[in-house]
VOGU-3710 file (C-alpha; in Angstrom, 3 decimals, decimal comma):
1> xxxxxxxxxx> -137,157/133,280/19,435  -133,595/132,355/18,441  -131,440/133,959/15,756  -127,901/133,605/14,433  -125,782/136,778/14,504  -122,385/137,413/12,974  -119,883/137,606/15,819  -117,504/140,498/16,048  -114,615/140,487/18,495  -115,241/140,633/22,241
11> xxxxxxxxxx> -114,679/143,332/24,845  -111,888/142,797/27,369  -110,346/145,069/29,990  -106,686/144,804/29,028  -104,177/146,001/26,469  -101,427/143,648/25,318  -98,724/146,223/24,612  -96,435/144,122/22,453  -95,062/145,433/19,168  -94,041/143,247/16,266
21> xxxxxxxxxx> -91,437/144,902/14,033  -92,335/144,815/10,351  -90,626/145,880/7,153  -90,314/149,637/7,018  -91,016/152,038/4,182  -88,595/154,919/3,860  -90,347/158,247/4,310  -89,886/160,916/1,658  -88,120/164,112/2,648  -90,596/166,920/3,197
31> xxxxxxxxxx> -90,682/169,259/0,226  -90,893/172,937/1,058  -94,166/174,726/0,349  -93,437/178,283/-0,735  -96,286/180,709/-0,060  -96,959/183,395/-2,650  -99,835/185,317/-1,029  -102,011/185,317/2,096  -105,545/186,560/2,657  -107,079/186,990/6,113
41> xxxxxxxxxx> -110,632/187,033/7,389  -112,063/184,802/10,123  -110,944/182,207/7,592  -107,371/182,304/6,283  -106,330/181,496/2,716  -102,833/181,102/1,290  -101,723/180,469/-2,297  -98,508/178,528/-2,798  -96,040/179,299/-5,585  -97,372/176,308/-7,541
51> xxxxxxxxxx> -100,952/177,600/-7,303  -102,191/175,285/-4,560  -104,788/177,013/-2,375  -104,836/176,202/1,340  -107,582/177,353/3,693  -108,135/177,116/7,458  -109,897/178,829/10,343  -113,598/179,636/10,745  -115,637/177,009/8,929  -119,128/176,844/10,416
61> xxxxxxxxxx> -120,535/178,047/7,085  -118,111/176,010/4,957  -115,749/178,886/4,122  -112,696/176,619/4,340  -114,082/174,463/1,533  -113,103/171,041/2,883  -116,655/169,669/2,965  -117,056/170,082/6,731  -118,440/172,693/9,118  -116,059/172,315/12,053
71> xxxxxxxxxx> -113,388/174,988/12,394  -110,109/173,952/10,753  -107,022/174,778/12,835  -104,436/173,631/10,283  -104,207/174,354/6,538  -106,034/172,038/4,179  -105,535/172,006/0,415  -108,724/173,086/-1,341  -107,899/173,903/-4,976  -105,029/173,856/-7,448
81> xxxxxxxxxx> -103,787/176,329/-10,049  -105,209/179,345/-8,175  -104,056/182,909/-8,847  -106,345/184,991/-6,607  -108,670/184,621/-3,615  -111,218/186,911/-1,992  -112,710/186,442/1,502  -115,777/188,249/2,816  -118,282/187,462/5,566  -117,494/183,717/5,568
91> xxxxxxxxxx> -117,805/183,393/1,793  -114,696/182,506/-0,230  -113,961/182,979/-3,930  -110,969/181,892/-6,023  -109,911/182,416/-9,639  -107,722/179,795/-11,271  -104,976/180,561/-13,777  -107,267/179,537/-16,628  -110,012/181,904/-15,432  -112,424/179,543/-13,713
101> xxxxxxxxxx> -114,214/181,167/-10,768  -115,005/178,961/-7,764  -117,074/180,077/-4,779  -118,049/178,417/-1,494  -119,095/179,078/2,102  -121,907/181,235/3,476  -124,732/181,409/0,947  -127,925/182,631/2,611  -128,432/185,313/-0,046  -127,134/183,351/-3,039
111> xxxxxxxxxx> -123,700/185,011/-2,949  -121,989/181,746/-3,867  -123,828/181,888/-7,190  -124,752/178,209/-7,477  -128,501/178,789/-7,707  -129,216/177,838/-4,088  -129,207/179,411/-0,631  -127,742/176,485/1,318  -124,171/176,942/2,503  -121,695/175,509/-0,004
121> xxxxxxxxxx> -119,109/173,344/1,788  -116,779/172,744/-1,167  -115,677/174,927/-4,093  -118,232/175,074/-6,904  -117,448/176,453/-10,360  -119,570/179,534/-11,038  -118,109/181,278/-14,118  -115,379/180,897/-16,744  -112,863/183,337/-18,250  -112,978/185,531/-15,138
131> xxxxxxxxxx> -110,422/188,322/-14,731  -111,487/189,790/-11,379  -113,903/188,845/-8,587  -115,436/191,023/-5,876  -117,211/190,195/-2,612  -118,703/192,822/-0,342  -121,196/192,268/2,430  -123,358/189,523/0,818  -123,118/190,611/-2,835  -120,691/189,199/-5,415
141> xxxxxxxxxx> -119,506/190,365/-8,823  -117,020/189,318/-11,497  -115,523/190,817/-14,655  -114,688/188,399/-17,472  -111,698/188,699/-19,773  -113,907/190,276/-22,470  -115,259/192,896/-20,043  -118,652/191,449/-19,169  -119,787/192,335/-15,639  -121,811/189,737/-13,740
151> xxxxxxxxxx> -123,443/190,330/-10,356  -125,309/188,064/-7,934  -126,296/187,596/-4,292  -127,865/190,102/-1,900  -129,984/192,694/-3,739  -131,881/194,619/-1,075  -131,295/198,047/-2,648  -130,883/196,982/-6,267  -127,079/196,745/-6,075  -127,148/193,771/-8,466
161> xxxxxxxxxx> -128,319/196,125/-11,192  -130,821/193,783/-12,849  -133,834/196,028/-12,273  -135,171/194,283/-9,170  -134,578/193,998/-5,426  -134,902/190,206/-5,349  -131,768/188,301/-4,358  -129,986/186,892/-7,411  -128,909/183,259/-6,912  -126,849/182,970/-10,094
171> xxxxxxxxxx> -124,568/185,402/-11,936  -126,486/187,781/-14,203  -124,832/189,950/-16,853  -125,233/193,647/-16,016  -122,825/195,590/-18,284  -120,338/195,090/-21,118  -116,855/196,503/-21,787  -116,206/197,003/-18,061  -112,675/197,873/-16,958  -113,184/198,254/-13,188
181> xxxxxxxxxx> -115,897/197,522/-10,653  -116,458/198,788/-7,108  -119,015/197,873/-4,460  -119,461/198,895/-0,869  -122,461/197,807/1,165  -125,473/198,381/-1,049  -124,015/200,627/-3,785  -122,241/199,452/-6,943  -120,245/201,235/-9,639  -118,414/200,291/-12,841
191> xxxxxxxxxx> -116,009/202,080/-15,177  -116,165/201,048/-18,823  -113,203/200,839/-21,172  -114,005/204,311/-22,552  -114,107/205,856/-19,065  -117,848/206,076/-18,503  -118,803/205,719/-14,831  -122,053/203,889/-14,047  -123,530/203,735/-10,550  -126,557/201,938/-9,063
201> xxxxxxxxxx> -128,067/200,559/-5,859  -128,614/202,334/-2,544  -129,017/206,079/-3,075  -130,560/207,269/0,177  -127,654/209,689/0,761  -127,121/210,476/-2,917  -124,349/207,859/-3,191  -125,287/206,983/-6,788  -124,817/210,639/-7,785  -127,869/211,133/-9,996
211> xxxxxxxxxx> -129,306/214,147/-8,168  -131,973/212,240/-6,227  -132,219/209,975/-3,177  -134,217/207,230/-4,907  -132,527/203,827/-5,185  -131,254/203,065/-8,680  -132,053/199,483/-9,794  -130,051/199,500/-13,040  -126,668/201,037/-13,961  -126,911/204,789/-14,534
221> xxxxxxxxxx> -124,194/206,821/-16,276  -122,864/209,469/-13,893  -119,537/210,763/-15,279  -117,262/210,452/-18,309  -113,501/210,188/-18,638  -113,138/208,441/-15,247  -109,934/206,614/-14,280  -110,675/205,527/-10,688  -113,759/205,241/-8,464  -114,090/204,779/-4,690
231> xxxxxxxxxx> -117,028/204,390/-2,338  -117,281/203,809/1,399  -120,076/204,269/3,930  -122,324/205,894/1,283  -119,752/208,492/0,183  -118,436/208,292/-3,403  -115,384/209,699/-5,176  -114,085/209,588/-8,741  -110,794/210,673/-10,321  -110,923/211,596/-14,000
241> xxxxxxxxxx> -108,174/210,925/-16,508  -106,932/214,499/-16,107  -106,770/214,204/-12,283  -109,944/216,022/-11,311  -111,469/214,671/-8,090  -115,252/214,570/-7,754  -117,060/213,644/-4,537  -120,699/213,096/-3,614  -123,044/211,208/-1,307  -123,136/211,018/2,486
251> xxxxxxxxxx> -121,683/214,157/4,040  -122,707/214,279/7,701  -119,125/215,050/8,773  -118,065/216,884/5,629  -116,539/213,779/3,997  -117,831/214,850/0,550  -115,705/218,003/0,855  -118,369/220,452/-0,350  -117,929/222,904/2,526  -121,084/221,824/4,351
261> xxxxxxxxxx> -122,588/218,847/6,158  -125,436/218,428/3,673  -125,441/215,319/1,513  -124,082/215,905/-1,983  -126,545/214,373/-4,501  -124,406/214,718/-7,629  -120,648/214,743/-8,386  -118,856/217,923/-7,284  -115,259/218,742/-8,232  -113,233/219,524/-5,126
271> xxxxxxxxxx> -109,554/219,026/-6,136  -107,383/218,660/-9,235  -104,168/216,761/-10,054  -105,232/213,868/-7,776  -103,766/210,358/-8,115  -105,278/208,486/-5,147  -108,261/208,630/-2,766  -108,715/206,711/0,482  -111,780/206,422/2,710  -110,563/203,744/5,130
281> xxxxxxxxxx> -112,409/201,279/7,345  -114,735/202,670/10,039  -113,642/206,212/9,233  -115,630/209,230/8,080  -112,505/211,079/6,985  -111,616/211,323/3,294  -108,042/211,568/1,991  -106,484/212,389/-1,359  -102,885/212,366/-2,629  -102,053/214,700/-5,505
291> xxxxxxxxxx> -99,655/213,947/-8,335  -96,918/215,966/-6,593  -97,416/214,077/-3,288  -99,505/216,517/-1,284  -101,836/214,784/1,182  -105,231/216,378/1,795  -107,770/215,359/4,458  -111,339/216,380/5,133  -114,365/215,129/7,040  -114,579/213,773/10,580
301> xxxxxxxxxx> -112,064/215,199/13,064  -112,173/213,181/16,288  -109,739/215,498/18,043  -112,196/218,367/17,639  -115,459/216,842/16,431  -117,297/220,190/16,642  -114,891/221,532/14,020  -114,885/218,808/11,361  -112,880/219,654/8,248  -115,458/220,542/5,575
311> xxxxxxxxxx> -112,996/221,361/2,776  -109,759/219,594/1,746  -106,879/220,610/4,031  -103,218/219,936/3,205  -101,571/217,780/5,902  -98,256/216,470/4,476  -96,021/216,709/1,405  -94,148/214,144/-0,685  -96,557/211,389/0,327  -96,402/208,078/-1,548
321> xxxxxxxxxx> -98,965/205,951/0,341  -101,709/206,625/2,863  -103,552/204,349/5,321  -106,377/204,759/7,811  -108,541/202,664/10,109  -111,063/203,992/12,626  -109,550/207,507/12,738  -105,928/206,415/13,085  -103,861/207,641/10,130  -100,547/206,731/8,551
331> xxxxxxxxxx> -98,593/208,051/5,567  -95,352/206,977/3,884  -93,320/209,659/2,151  -91,333/209,184/-1,045  -88,139/208,641/0,971  -89,778/205,982/3,192  -90,505/207,979/6,319  -93,618/206,806/8,158  -95,807/209,396/9,860  -98,742/208,494/12,102
341> xxxxxxxxxx> -101,389/210,525/13,911  -104,991/210,498/15,048  -106,616/208,084/17,483  -104,041/206,601/19,853  -106,116/204,936/22,598  -103,852/201,857/22,653  -100,707/203,334/21,173  -101,764/202,454/17,609  -100,486/205,818/16,329  -97,030/204,893/17,571
351> xxxxxxxxxx> -96,873/207,443/20,353  -97,077/207,429/24,145  -98,227/211,062/24,304  -101,939/210,489/24,883  -105,298/209,393/23,517  -105,008/211,447/20,325  -101,998/212,568/18,257  -103,064/215,857/16,686  -100,364/216,180/14,010  -98,329/213,681/11,946
361> xxxxxxxxxx> -95,328/212,342/13,878  -92,457/210,489/12,232  -92,077/207,072/13,874  -90,064/204,935/11,404  -87,787/205,223/8,365  -87,276/203,207/5,193  -90,868/201,913/5,325  -92,411/200,057/2,389  -95,883/199,222/3,672  -98,189/199,773/6,670
371> xxxxxxxxxx> -101,289/198,011/7,969  -103,475/199,747/10,552  -106,150/197,563/12,134  -108,421/198,493/15,007  -106,030/199,180/17,897  -102,728/197,966/16,520  -100,433/198,622/13,566  -97,626/196,910/11,659  -95,056/198,305/9,243  -92,694/196,595/6,824
381> xxxxxxxxxx> -89,398/198,251/5,925  -87,641/198,025/2,567  -85,068/195,624/4,016  -87,768/193,246/5,334  -87,953/194,214/8,997  -91,455/193,949/10,447  -92,454/196,342/13,239  -95,488/196,123/15,479  -97,166/198,520/17,914  -100,462/199,229/19,627
391> xxxxxxxxxx> -102,633/196,973/21,801  -100,653/193,843/22,681  -98,012/195,338/20,423  -95,254/193,081/21,695  -96,167/189,463/20,874  -93,434/188,238/23,212  -95,459/189,353/26,240  -97,569/186,280/27,256  -100,390/188,324/28,718  -104,124/188,343/28,129
401> xxxxxxxxxx> -104,616/191,617/29,978  -106,243/194,292/27,860  -104,015/196,965/29,391  -100,929/195,511/27,715  -99,873/197,763/24,839  -96,761/198,795/22,957  -96,765/202,511/22,095  -93,397/202,534/20,309  -92,755/200,296/17,254  -90,871/197,129/18,154
411> xxxxxxxxxx> -89,224/194,803/15,639  -90,788/191,339/15,668  -89,466/189,679/12,481  -86,944/190,157/9,718  -86,664/188,966/6,114  -90,392/189,627/5,608  -91,748/190,093/2,097  -95,422/190,794/2,881  -97,464/191,306/6,050  -101,194/191,594/6,771
421> xxxxxxxxxx> -103,522/192,017/9,716  -107,228/191,390/10,122  -108,938/192,066/13,433  -106,157/190,995/15,799  -104,813/188,174/13,590  -101,485/188,762/11,815  -99,638/187,081/8,974  -96,186/187,573/7,479  -94,574/185,911/4,453  -90,781/185,757/4,548
431> xxxxxxxxxx> -88,522/186,286/1,574  -88,074/182,528/1,227  -91,842/181,879/1,194  -92,456/180,776/4,796  -95,720/181,919/6,365  -95,919/183,007/9,997  -99,184/183,773/11,814  -100,049/184,979/15,314  -102,696/186,783/17,339  -106,377/185,953/17,783
441> xxxxxxxxxx> -107,067/182,301/17,076  -110,597/181,554/18,253  -111,355/179,620/15,055  -107,854/178,300/14,354  -107,080/181,096/11,888  -103,374/181,176/12,817  -103,031/177,561/11,645  -101,102/176,497/14,758  -103,076/173,283/15,324  -105,244/174,541/18,177
451> xxxxxxxxxx> -107,658/177,314/19,106  -105,476/179,069/21,666  -104,210/182,608/21,128  -100,787/182,621/19,468  -98,520/185,164/21,182  -95,459/184,785/18,962  -95,129/184,353/15,182  -95,815/180,705/14,363  -94,444/179,083/11,232  -97,429/177,506/9,508
461> xxxxxxxxxx> -96,910/174,022/8,074  -98,598/173,076/4,821  -99,459/169,514/3,804  -98,895/168,453/0,213  -98,953/165,091/-1,504  -95,214/165,483/-2,013  -94,509/165,412/1,715  -97,202/162,982/2,848  -95,539/159,814/4,098  -96,187/157,137/6,686
471> xxxxxxxxxx> -94,454/153,924/7,629  -95,642/150,909/9,586  -93,359/150,429/12,588  -95,105/147,516/14,292  -98,309/145,777/15,345  -100,055/145,108/18,625  -103,158/143,342/19,908  -105,653/145,419/21,823  -108,381/143,794/23,919  -109,358/146,771/26,039
481> xxxxxxxxxx> -112,868/147,321/24,690  -112,830/144,901/21,816  -110,330/142,687/20,048  -108,348/144,905/17,732  -105,302/144,620/15,557  -103,366/147,861/16,003  -101,204/149,231/13,229  -98,402/151,340/14,738  -97,571/154,097/12,214  -94,943/156,808/12,072
491> xxxxxxxxxx> -96,311/159,823/10,196  -94,693/162,778/8,464  -95,294/166,292/9,776  -97,548/167,030/6,805  -99,936/164,302/7,903  -99,769/165,335/11,548  -100,830/168,911/10,811  -103,650/167,686/8,570  -105,033/165,361/11,247  -108,669/166,042/10,371
501> xxxxxxxxxx> -108,122/164,534/6,913  -105,600/161,794/7,756  -106,964/158,300/8,331  -106,260/154,596/7,931  -108,853/152,646/5,982  -109,294/149,008/7,023  -110,791/146,469/4,628  -111,101/142,770/5,602  -109,944/140,285/3,002  -112,700/139,610/0,452
511> xxxxxxxxxx> -114,985/142,327/1,832  -116,409/145,352/0,027  -117,012/147,180/3,304  -114,311/149,219/4,974  -113,939/151,338/8,097  -111,910/154,476/8,675  -109,972/155,447/11,776  -108,916/159,109/11,714  -105,668/160,377/13,140  -107,557/162,530/15,640
521> xxxxxxxxxx> -109,030/159,299/17,087  -105,769/157,306/17,084  -103,647/156,749/20,202  -100,211/158,344/20,403  -97,609/155,752/21,441  -93,823/155,570/21,701  -91,957/153,039/19,569  -88,224/152,766/20,264  -88,086/156,447/21,207  -90,144/157,598/18,217
531> xxxxxxxxxx> -93,593/159,141/18,449  -96,036/156,959/16,547  -99,801/156,559/16,298  -101,812/153,402/16,868  -104,770/152,848/14,538  -107,095/150,110/15,793  -108,911/147,767/13,439  -111,782/145,848/15,028  -111,946/142,314/13,703  -114,891/139,894/13,627
541> xxxxxxxxxx> -114,370/136,807/15,797  -115,073/134,566/12,810  -112,516/136,483/10,739  -109,398/136,201/12,890  -107,584/134,326/10,140  -108,577/136,822/7,457  -105,996/139,420/6,604  -106,950/143,050/7,017  -105,736/145,538/4,422  -104,664/148,816/6,043
551> xxxxxxxxxx> -104,086/151,872/3,840  -103,084/155,352/5,001  -104,932/158,236/3,317  -104,933/162,032/3,413  -107,195/163,986/1,087  -106,476/162,502/-2,374  -103,173/160,912/-1,338  -102,938/157,139/-0,755  -100,080/155,345/0,951  -98,843/151,754/0,886
561> xxxxxxxxxx> -101,142/148,803/1,673  -100,251/146,595/4,661  -101,943/143,207/5,210  -102,018/141,297/8,501  -104,466/139,194/10,490  -105,140/138,800/14,191  -104,141/135,144/13,794  -100,775/136,132/12,234  -99,813/138,307/15,142  -101,296/136,092/17,883
571> xxxxxxxxxx> -99,375/133,098/16,507  -96,110/135,035/16,709  -96,772/135,870/20,356  -97,559/132,236/21,182  -94,370/131,152/19,432  -92,266/133,227/21,822  -90,252/131,289/24,449  -91,995/130,395/27,695  -89,643/132,774/29,475  -90,732/135,770/27,436
581> xxxxxxxxxx> -92,832/138,678/28,653  -95,802/137,244/26,767  -96,095/134,105/28,943  -98,817/135,526/31,178  -100,942/136,541/28,197  -100,674/133,197/26,364  -103,749/131,513/27,989  -105,884/134,533/27,129  -104,680/134,616/23,522  -105,340/130,894/23,201
591> xxxxxxxxxx> -108,871/131,399/24,540  -109,395/134,185/22,019  -108,211/132,021/19,103  -110,289/129,082/20,340  -113,362/131,290/20,423  -112,512/132,507/16,920  -112,242/128,953/15,587  -115,619/127,889/16,979  -117,154/131,136/15,701  -115,836/130,304/12,219
601> xxxxxxxxxx> -117,419/126,866/12,426  -120,738/128,256/13,655  -120,922/130,902/10,937  -119,270/128,674/8,292  -116,621/131,324/7,704  -113,353/130,185/6,078  -113,424/126,831/7,861  -110,394/125,585/5,928  -108,158/127,771/8,139  -109,492/127,774/11,702
611> xxxxxxxxxx> -108,075/130,212/14,233  -107,667/127,425/16,831  -105,923/125,053/14,456  -102,931/123,554/16,291  -104,413/124,158/19,709  -106,294/120,858/19,297  -102,988/118,997/19,443  -102,508/120,056/23,085  -105,134/117,882/24,792  -104,154/119,106/28,224
621> xxxxxxxxxx> -104,952/122,732/27,350  -107,921/123,928/29,479  -109,097/126,028/26,539  -110,404/122,863/24,897  -112,478/121,677/27,873  -115,861/120,575/26,542  -117,848/119,857/29,720  -118,414/123,544/30,346  -121,421/124,412/32,474  -123,047/127,692/33,414
631> xxxxxxxxxx> -124,377/128,018/36,960  -128,137/127,668/37,297  -127,984/130,794/39,459  -128,123/132,713/36,173  -131,457/131,117/35,237  -133,543/134,085/36,342  -137,301/133,770/36,567  -139,513/135,348/33,928  -141,877/138,079/35,122  -145,634/137,771/35,227
641> xxxxxxxxxx> -147,501/139,571/32,460  -149,817/142,089/34,071  -149,563/144,986/31,589  -150,043/143,221/28,243  -146,341/142,534/27,582  -144,858/138,995/27,434  -141,203/137,949/27,349  -140,262/135,849/24,301  -136,554/135,217/24,737  -133,056/136,597/24,332
651> xxxxxxxxxx> -130,171/136,480/21,886  -126,558/137,528/21,732  -125,114/139,766/19,049  -121,358/139,326/19,014  -120,160/142,403/17,160  -117,568/144,899/18,427  -118,738/143,911/21,895  -121,306/141,457/23,196  -124,796/142,876/22,786  -127,660/141,345/24,701
661> xxxxxxxxxx> -131,056/141,576/22,981  -134,297/140,830/24,833  -137,547/140,334/22,900  -141,094/141,014/24,086  -144,512/140,701/22,478  -147,176/143,329/23,105  -150,854/142,445/23,128  -151,447/145,589/21,056  -148,731/147,184/18,907  -150,186/150,615/19,718
671> xxxxxxxxxx> -148,924/150,121/23,273  -145,527/151,296/21,999  -146,746/154,883/22,349  -147,187/154,489/26,119  -144,352/152,155/27,126  -141,279/153,336/29,067  -138,250/151,075/29,410  -135,158/151,404/31,603  -132,100/149,187/32,111  -130,356/149,489/35,459
681> xxxxxxxxxx> -132,189/152,753/36,029  -131,206/154,319/32,687  -133,971/155,043/30,179  -133,558/153,280/26,831  -135,352/153,421/23,488  -136,539/149,969/22,349  -136,747/148,851/18,730  -140,198/147,884/17,401  -141,332/145,554/14,638  -145,113/145,273/14,648
691> xxxxxxxxxx> -146,071/144,008/18,092  -142,508/142,831/18,847  -140,368/145,029/21,087  -136,603/144,552/21,400  -134,465/145,960/24,217  -130,735/146,055/23,482  -127,913/146,221/26,047  -124,796/147,047/24,009  -121,047/146,564/24,464  -120,811/144,194/27,429
701> xxxxxxxxxx> -117,179/143,465/28,197  -115,879/139,893/27,952  -115,075/139,768/31,665  -118,546/141,100/32,564  -120,754/138,495/30,900  -122,189/137,577/34,287  -123,344/141,100/35,086  -127,067/141,282/35,731  -129,263/143,807/33,946  -132,505/144,899/35,572
711> xxxxxxxxxx> -135,098/145,701/32,929  -138,159/147,704/33,998  -141,100/148,070/31,608  -143,920/150,394/32,607  -147,191/151,341/30,957  -150,391/152,991/32,158  -149,162/153,296/35,736  -148,122/149,648/36,010  -144,711/148,059/35,693  -142,950/144,722/35,401
721> xxxxxxxxxx> -139,323/143,908/36,226  -136,948/141,313/34,850  -133,369/140,201/35,497  -131,227/138,897/32,666  -127,539/138,551/31,738  -125,413/137,138/28,946  -124,875/134,092/31,177  -128,660/133,640/31,344  -128,749/133,252/27,572  -125,730/130,921/27,662
731> xxxxxxxxxx> -127,345/128,754/30,386  -130,526/128,380/28,350  -128,593/127,607/25,137  -126,549/124,864/26,814  -129,616/123,320/28,488  -132,009/123,486/25,556  -133,802/120,200/24,717  -133,036/120,529/21,008  -129,350/121,214/21,513  -127,384/122,701/18,595
741> xxxxxxxxxx> -123,812/121,356/18,728  -122,259/124,310/16,845  -124,129/126,803/19,001  -123,124/124,953/22,166  -119,465/124,988/21,135  -119,329/128,722/20,377  -121,150/129,462/23,658  -118,684/127,263/25,563  -115,768/129,012/23,842  -117,260/132,364/24,784
751> xxxxxxxxxx> -117,609/131,201/28,385  -113,991/129,988/28,502  -112,831/133,259/26,971  -114,669/135,029/29,765  -112,944/132,859/32,381  -109,507/133,466/30,845  -110,137/137,219/30,828  -111,057/137,216/34,499  -107,983/135,133/35,371  -105,737/137,489/33,399
761> xxxx> -107,243/140,520/35,135  -106,627/139,012/38,572  -103,038/138,106/37,681  -102,207/141,579/36,341
//
């Protein structure tokens, strides 16, 4: 059985490192990307001043939104015209300036709202005219500009409010005229424009506030005249327009403030003249700030857990803001003094006095904001100084030891406008809009280009179409694994940090098919002292004279088109003086072009411009020798058929390397279920077509065409063995009775190319 196969360039163990200068394109100056806001989860999201949304970090559920599931360690642009983002449990939501709501990422419970439960890898539009969006646990909600409340996603306890406990895969309207919404875990609440408070969902601890412990599947009116509502860990609180504070729900540690540890099943007034309530993360202590600045606490008291505070107790005066996380507390007074107390296991309360700080201690002045997270804290002063303390409090200490902590606040940055922390990852936006990140980086959430922990603040670089630029610096020929035309490119920083989305697309002249080579797969090279990247285009042997169009891309950006052929560059090398550094490679390049010309003739490909045109004028060139013979030593014997399998013949597929294909006929096509095949001891999977079996040996290098491959076929306890090589096929082709002149010529050219490759290898 003989077949014709399109030949693609051959494998060779060498790299001709010669660069051909080409016309350069001036790179644009990088435009600054000014960051307006940052949101942290395992995935990070930043909104630029122009509304561009960039995401990076954890992406195994598609939360980055770039269409992939591999973690993204540099920012990638996801949406435009964005005003707000929300991150929760690997699901991301964004509202654009015109009110369109997009969601993507983890979607097992329908929380993306697209009607499915498959993870959504790119932003999908879910609602229009949206004013606010909420994500908590696996439930989502949104309020439209006209006050309609929509809920969707996880609905185990009826927190959607649609009368069922079935997960809701698309937004469903639940209430009208809603001013505010709140959800925590499995309980939801909404305040209407007239101040009515509705609650629903999980009510096992009385969290809904309707006097029972039965789950509420639809919104139930609980209070009137409400201004604010809060809920956390099944405890609820509401502040009325006149400042009365009501609490109810879970009360194991006295967090409902009713003087006992019994759950409070309906709203109970416990304070008046209140302006703010705070529950905090992983804390069973409740806090309230009155209109005159008095701070009251009640509930869990880790310092003396047998004497939890069951009624509101005044702790500080003149308090403006309050913060808590896992029983560490912080408060900023009206004059900017920061007081901290509570749990201090790693110095997170800003003191070196012990495990627990019993009373508020002043640790900083002129403070504007504080973030307490797990075992570390940060504070931002009014003049933009950022302080840091707690576990690994000093980011300048390159230590991974867990006993490294900073008990006293230390200044780590200045000129900071906003700072955030989420579970050991930190972010700070400077007054000029630069974003710095540091800390835990297991999923690339610091945006530093790798997955290693970032010990010092790292300035995050953001790619935009305005600062994408690349210029072609030169060309080279690569024959290491295959013949390739390498485009040597210098790339802007914006492209380098977006390496997962930067690629060169190669399209042969007249072809509709193209291939992409991504930056992450390109080779870094040095060109005249400049770091560049080599993108390899593999070229068919019969297409050496065809130009290849090379275009640099990144996301939606497209760069300039460059067009060159292997023949163009090879001809320039051959035109160099005999004394040049290319002299030793000239015979090999001639053999390559000669092979290309005969391949064109065999495949009838652009025969009006042969790759070996001009070589024919040099009759003394060994490349043109026609009396080529292959040693009969390669004419291996065919095995005896003793298992119902017969050898038909072989063929060569000349694609990116030389593939050897061996064909066998089976007496019964059902034998395929019992046949095992190995090549040189390695198991392979044959291809089957009826009773024909094909064994392929791929990517044989040009200098290894004489290598022998031992094929073993076994079935039903019996086996047969066969030796074969590319030279075996070539011997049979050149000695066939019905000789094909075009086939003979391309085989001879292949043989001579092989000889030239071996000679070059020995000489270098």
